[in-house]
C-alpha positions in Angstrom: -121.1 109.0 41.0 -119.9 107.3 37.8 -117.6 109.1 35.5 -114.8 108.5 33.0 -112.1 111.0 32.0 -109.3 110.3 29.5 -106.5 112.9 29.3 -104.1 112.7 26.4 -104.2 108.9 26.4 -101.8 106.9 24.2 -101.7 103.1 23.9 -98.8 101.5 22.1 -98.3 97.8 21.4 -94.9 96.3 20.6 -94.6 94.6 17.2 -92.3 91.6 17.3 -90.3 91.0 14.1 -88.0 88.1 13.4 -85.4 89.9 11.2 -84.2 93.2 9.9 -85.8 92.7 6.5 -89.3 92.2 7.9 -88.8 95.3 10.1 -87.9 97.4 7.0 -91.0 96.1 5.1 -93.1 97.0 8.1 -91.8 100.5 8.4 -92.2 101.1 4.6 -95.9 99.9 4.6 -98.7 102.4 3.9 -99.9 102.2 7.5 -96.6 103.5 8.8 -97.2 107.3 8.7 -100.3 107.0 10.8 -99.9 104.1 13.2 -96.5 102.4 13.2 -93.4 104.0 14.7 -90.3 103.2 16.7 -90.1 103.5 20.5 -87.1 105.2 22.2 -85.1 102.0 21.9 -85.9 101.8 18.2 -88.3 98.9 18.5 -91.4 98.9 16.2 -94.7 99.7 17.9 -98.3 100.1 16.8 -99.9 103.3 18.1 -103.3 101.9 18.8 -104.5 105.2 20.4 -103.0 108.6 20.0 -103.7 111.6 22.3 -107.3 110.6 23.2 -109.3 113.1 25.4 -112.7 112.1 26.5 -115.1 113.0 29.4 -118.2 110.9 30.1 -120.7 111.4 33.0 -123.8 109.7 34.4 -126.6 109.5 31.9 -124.3 109.3 28.9 -125.2 106.7 26.3 -122.4 106.7 23.8 -121.9 104.7 20.6 -118.4 104.0 19.3 -118.2 103.8 15.5 -115.4 103.5 13.0 -113.8 101.0 10.6 -112.1 97.8 11.6 -108.6 98.5 12.9 -109.4 102.1 13.9 -108.8 101.6 17.6 -112.4 101.0 18.8 -111.7 97.8 20.8 -108.5 99.3 22.3 -110.6 102.4 23.4 -113.2 100.1 25.0 -110.6 98.2 26.9 -109.1 101.4 28.2 -112.5 102.6 29.3 -113.1 99.2 31.0 -109.8 99.4 32.9 -108.3 96.5 31.1 -105.5 98.3 29.1 -103.5 100.9 31.1 -102.4 103.9 29.0 -98.9 103.9 27.8 -98.9 107.6 28.5 -101.6 110.0 29.6 -104.1 109.4 32.3 -107.4 107.5 32.7 -109.8 108.3 35.6 -112.6 105.7 35.9 -115.1 105.9 38.8 -117.9 103.4 39.2 -118.4 99.7 39.1 -117.6 98.4 35.5 -119.2 95.7 33.5 -117.5 94.9 30.2 -119.0 92.5 27.7 -116.1 92.3 25.3 -115.3 88.7 24.9 -118.0 86.0 25.4 -116.8 83.2 27.6 -113.7 85.0 28.9 -112.2 82.8 31.6 -114.3 79.7 31.0 -112.6 76.4 31.5 -113.3 73.3 29.4 -112.2 70.8 32.0 -114.7 71.7 34.7 -118.5 71.8 34.8 -120.7 74.6 33.8 -121.8 74.9 37.5 -118.2 75.4 38.6 -117.4 77.7 35.8 -120.1 80.1 37.0 -118.2 80.6 40.3 -114.8 81.0 38.5 -116.1 83.5 36.0 -118.0 85.6 38.5 -114.9 85.9 40.6 -113.0 87.1 37.5 -115.8 89.7 37.0 -115.2 91.0 40.5 -118.3 89.6 42.3 -117.6 89.0 46.0 -117.7 85.3 47.1 -120.7 85.8 49.4 -122.8 86.9 46.5 -122.1 84.1 44.1 -124.6 81.4 45.3 -127.6 83.7 44.7 -126.3 84.6 41.3 -125.5 81.0 40.4 -129.1 79.9 40.9 -130.4 82.7 38.7 -127.8 82.0 36.0 -128.6 78.3 35.9 -132.3 79.0 35.6 -131.8 81.5 32.8 -129.6 79.2 30.7 -132.2 76.3 30.7 -129.3 73.9 30.6 -130.9 71.8 33.4 -128.8 68.7 34.2 -126.2 69.6 31.6 -125.0 72.4 34.0 -123.0 69.6 35.8 -121.3 68.4 32.6 -117.8 69.6 31.9 -117.9 72.6 29.4 -115.6 70.9 26.9 -118.5 68.6 26.1 -120.9 71.5 25.4 -122.2 72.3 22.0 -121.4 75.9 20.7 -124.9 77.0 21.5 -124.8 75.6 25.1 -121.5 77.3 25.7 -122.7 80.6 24.4 -125.9 80.4 26.6 -123.8 79.9 29.7 -121.3 82.6 28.8 -124.0 85.1 28.0 -125.9 84.4 31.2 -122.8 84.8 33.3 -121.7 88.0 31.6 -125.1 89.7 32.0 -125.7 88.7 35.6 -123.6 91.6 36.8 -125.0 95.0 37.9 -122.6 97.6 36.5 -122.7 101.3 36.8 -120.5 101.6 33.7 -121.4 99.2 30.9 -119.0 98.6 28.1 -120.3 96.6 25.1 -118.4 95.4 22.0 -121.4 94.6 19.7 -124.6 92.9 21.0 -124.1 89.2 20.5 -126.8 86.6 19.8 -127.0 83.5 22.0 -128.3 80.1 21.1 -131.7 79.2 19.6 -134.5 81.6 18.6 -136.3 81.3 21.9 -133.1 82.0 23.9 -132.3 85.0 21.6 -135.6 86.6 22.6 -134.7 86.1 26.3 -131.2 87.4 25.7 -132.4 90.6 24.0 -134.8 91.4 26.8 -132.0 90.7 29.4 -129.6 93.0 27.5 -132.0 95.8 27.2 -132.7 95.7 30.9 -129.0 95.7 31.6 -128.5 98.7 29.4 -131.3 100.6 31.0 -129.9 100.1 34.5 -126.4 101.3 33.7 -125.4 104.8 34.5 -123.0 105.1 31.6 -123.2 103.1 28.4 -120.4 102.8 25.9 -121.4 100.6 22.9 -119.4 99.8 19.8 -121.4 98.5 16.9 -121.5 98.4 13.1 -125.3 98.4 13.2 -126.8 101.9 12.8 -130.3 100.8 14.0 -128.9 99.5 17.3 -126.7 102.5 17.8 -129.6 104.9 17.4 -131.8 102.7 19.5 -129.5 102.7 22.6 -127.4 105.8 22.3 -127.8 109.6 22.2 -124.1 110.4 21.5 -121.4 108.9 19.4 -117.6 108.8 19.1 -116.1 108.4 15.6 -112.7 106.6 16.0 -110.2 106.8 13.1 -106.5 106.0 13.0 -106.3 105.7 16.8 -107.8 109.1 17.4 -111.3 110.5 18.2 -112.2 112.2 14.9 -115.6 113.4 16.1 -117.8 113.3 19.3 -121.3 114.6 19.4 -125.0 113.9 18.8 -125.4 110.3 17.6 -127.1 110.9 14.2 -124.8 113.6 13.1 -121.6 111.7 14.0 -122.9 108.4 12.4 -124.0 110.2 9.3 -120.6 111.8 8.9 -118.9 108.5 9.5 -121.1 106.7 7.0 -120.6 109.4 4.4 -116.9 109.2 4.8 -116.9 105.4 4.4 -119.0 105.6 1.2 -116.9 108.4 -0.2 
């Protein structure tokens, strides 16, 4: 059974400064009271998440909303198991699929065909399952003979098609999305949208960060409002999104 539990999770990032003057400017900035502090060794750190508690179970469809820099992407990466908490505890049970960075792990110096195997291994697919997935990915991209060309020679659209097809070929129980991204020409975008909707419907837990209210309300029944590295509100999607939008406009 898929589930996620975060208990008093903090995530800190070190801030590297070249001299004492830049450190003083950093600590006197308006952001300091909320997010910037010193660790026990008096090194500057950014508190990306502060004391986050969250429990998600099967069937949850959760949007993550909030302004840029609020900590949304850090939260997604904790939920995906990419960032370990600096303190606190994260329990994640279930096979994870995280669509956070398109083209993660792709190499320009090898062919699209070989990149499929490399990226699927990074996504955790066992080697015995790769051949069947590769045929389906090649067919979906429509790249035909270009699949054997090294990726460094691809156009931006060709590269995005391949990256999208690889990323969405997985069968996750927990699906973590950072925006829904377009891919290639108009015909491919229609295919990509249908593929994404199917992927979402098959997942047992969905966590979806987006700035598009229509997409949030289409896919999600709950929402998390992230502000200053904390969860400000968690509840029914329309109520939370309305509260967040009202705050942003006020």
